[in-house]
N, C-alpha and C positions, 0 to 999 in steps of 0.2 A: 504494500500500500504506500502511496506517495505521502510524504510528511509535509505538512503545511508549515512554512517558515514565516513567522511574523517579524516585521522590522523592530529593532530595539527602540529606536526613537520614533515618536509620534510625528507624522507629517504635519507641518503647520497648515492651518486652515485660515480662510479669509477672516473669520471671527477672531482668531488669535492675533492676527496682524492688526485688525481694527482695534481691539482692546488695548494693545500695546501702544498704539500711536494716537488714540482719540484725544488725549489731553493736548498734544502738540497741535492737532488739527483745530480743536476748539480755541486755542490761544491765537491762532492766525486767522480763522474764518468764523464769522457768526453763524450759529445754527438757526434755521428756520423753526418756527413753532412745531411744525409737523415732524421735524427731525428730533427735536427735544423729547418727543414722546417715546422714541425708541432708543435713544442714546443715553447711556448711564451718566 
């Protein structure tokens, strides 16, 4: 039977990058009211 090999490191997702850089984005650009509903 073939063994399934899982990667040791998790592949970054868009959400990971978003959460890591949202503070920098908010410091440079104002968020619209619609965006504030979904951005922490």
